[in-house]
C-alpha positions as CSV (number, residue, x, y, z in Angstrom):
1,X,3.4,17.6,-2.9
2,X,5.1,15.0,-0.6
3,X,2.9,12.7,1.2
4,X,2.8,11.4,4.7
5,X,2.9,7.9,5.0
6,X,1.1,6.4,8.5
7,X,1.2,2.4,8.7
8,X,-1.2,0.9,11.0
9,X,0.1,-2.1,13.4
10,X,-1.5,-4.5,10.8
11,X,0.5,-3.6,8.2
12,X,3.7,-3.7,10.0
13,X,2.7,-7.2,11.3
14,X,2.0,-8.3,7.9
15,X,5.3,-6.7,6.6
16,X,7.2,-8.7,8.9
17,X,5.8,-11.8,7.7
18,X,7.4,-10.8,3.9
19,X,10.7,-12.0,3.3
20,X,13.7,-9.6,3.6
21,X,13.8,-8.9,-0.3
22,X,10.2,-8.5,-0.5
23,X,10.2,-5.8,2.3
24,X,13.0,-4.0,0.4
25,X,10.2,-4.0,-2.3
26,X,7.5,-2.6,-0.4
27,X,10.0,0.0,1.1
28,X,10.5,1.2,-2.5
29,X,7.2,1.4,-3.7
30,X,6.4,3.3,-0.5
31,X,8.9,6.0,-1.5
32,X,7.1,6.2,-4.8
33,X,3.9,6.7,-3.3
34,X,5.0,9.4,-1.1
35,X,5.9,11.3,-4.3
36,X,2.9,10.4,-6.4
37,X,0.3,7.5,-5.3
38,X,-0.6,7.1,-8.8
39,X,2.9,6.6,-10.1
40,X,2.7,4.3,-13.2
41,X,4.8,1.5,-11.7
42,X,2.4,1.5,-8.5
43,X,-0.7,0.3,-10.8
44,X,-3.1,2.2,-8.0
45,X,-7.1,1.5,-8.4
46,X,-9.8,2.0,-5.9
47,X,-10.9,-1.3,-4.3
48,X,-14.5,-2.1,-5.5
49,X,-17.3,-1.7,-3.0
50,X,-15.0,0.4,-0.8
51,X,-15.2,4.2,-2.0
52,X,-12.2,5.4,0.1
53,X,-10.1,2.3,-0.3
54,X,-7.2,1.9,-2.6
55,X,-4.7,-0.6,-3.7
56,X,-1.3,-0.9,-5.2
57,X,1.1,-3.4,-6.5
58,X,4.4,-4.2,-5.2
59,X,5.2,-6.9,-7.7
60,X,2.6,-9.4,-9.1
61,X,1.7,-11.1,-6.3
62,X,2.0,-8.5,-3.3
63,X,-0.7,-5.7,-2.6
64,X,-0.5,-2.5,-0.4
65,X,-4.1,-1.6,0.9
66,X,-4.2,2.2,1.9
67,X,-6.4,5.3,2.2
68,X,-6.1,8.9,2.6
69,X,-6.4,10.7,5.8
70,X,-6.8,14.5,4.9
71,X,-5.0,15.8,2.0
72,X,-1.6,14.8,2.4
73,X,-1.6,11.8,4.7
74,X,-1.6,8.2,3.5
75,X,-2.7,5.5,6.0
76,X,-1.2,2.1,5.0
77,X,-3.6,-0.4,6.1
78,X,-2.3,-3.7,5.0
79,X,0.4,-5.5,2.7
80,X,0.3,-9.1,1.6
81,X,-0.5,-11.6,-1.2
82,X,-3.3,-10.6,-3.6
83,X,-5.9,-12.5,-1.3
84,X,-5.6,-9.4,1.3
85,X,-8.0,-7.3,-1.3
86,X,-10.4,-10.3,-0.8
87,X,-10.4,-9.7,2.8
88,X,-11.0,-6.1,3.0
């Protein structure tokens, strides 16, 4: 199944704060996510304390926060350095 990705304004705003190289990495990871949100290289896991919130890794420093909307839509909530998970 192919998932649809819907970014939020907050995600788009924080994506622009990353370097061009980091933005390319995020784009690659989102492509993987569309095919399989639990692809091993994403290291996807649930965020503790939030039953419907997930995080995945872009690299060792950058994370993407997301949730499902229905069966085939993924809402991309935020992107940034690991501390974004602490703010959620």
